C-alpha positions, 0 to 999 in steps of 0.5 A: 756793325761791320766794324766791330773789335777794329781799332782804327786810326784817323789824323786830323781827326777832330774836324771836317772829313776826320771827324766824319769818319771817327763817327762812322767807324764807331758806329760801326763798331769799332774803337776809334784813337784820333789826333789833330793839332789842337786839344780843345778840337780833339777832346770835343770830338772824343766826348761827342763819339763816346756820348754813343758809348763808343770807344774813342780816344785822342791826342793832341799831336803833330804828324810831322814830329815823330816823337808825338806819333809814336807817342799817339800808336802806342797810347792806342796800342796799349789802352785799345788794343791791336791796331787794324788800320789808319786813315791818314787825313790831316792836311792843309790847303796852302795857297791857291796861286802860280808856282813863281808866286808861291811863298817858299815858307808856305810851300814847305809847310804844306808838303811837311803836314800833307806828305812828309806828316803822312810818311811819318804816320806810315813808316811807325805805323807798318810793324803794328798793321803786320801785326793784324793784316791791316789796312793803310788809307790815304785821303788824296784829292780830286787833283791827287792824280794829276797836276792842275795849274794854280794849285801848288804845294796841295797838289803836288802834296796828294800827287806824292801821298798817291806815289807813296800809296802805290809803293807802298801797297807793292812793299808790303803785299807779301805781309798781307797789309793793304795800302789804297788812296781815296779822292774823297770829293768836294764836300762841304768843309772850311778847306772847301770853303777857302779853296773856292770862296764863291761856291754855294757850301749847300749844294755839297755833300756833307763829310759823313755822305763820303764814308762808305768807302772807308768802311770798305776799306777797313773791313774784312771785305777789302782783304784782296785789295791794295794798290787802287785809288778810289773815288768816294761818290763813285763808289757811294753810286756802285753801292747803290 
């Protein structure tokens, strides 16, 4: 129960990695608050976590809407108490095409959700993380630290997210708020299947298998760790 009595917020928490993170944090003793775009999926995820006896709430919220984000944070604070961590997980893939063939509307949508949405959530949560000397974790990607051909707006958004992690780590160092990025690696998710349709998903780990690094970054063990980039699979190997 490494996260006992901590309050953890997770964007995109109704499916894939976000849902696995919500379940893992709850199993470690945290009270969990998730958001997602579809109320039915959010409600199902919340019900699943509550079945284990954990404390969990959810909200249908658009991370690109500052009012939605403020409402979700306010609900979490009033229902669960001081907030210890936010995991910025919500993202979409968009299209894998060369830049010259990229659709402008799709480009804007990917950047709006993956990068601007993470910024909106990060900006809003900072005052609450100061209260707890908490942790902000941005979910990046294997293409988040370099430019990879044919990964378009997704690649650009994740590189921007990692830059935001580094600059926020510096800005919040005196407040003892830590900010880190995590590349979860390849996983058996719907997004991965869309990116690699010819790949056999059975060869990939399930999302719950790459959650150890997130528990570490939420926990008090990482109190002195900020401005770093973690690869989840390397972390899994290192702790064994």
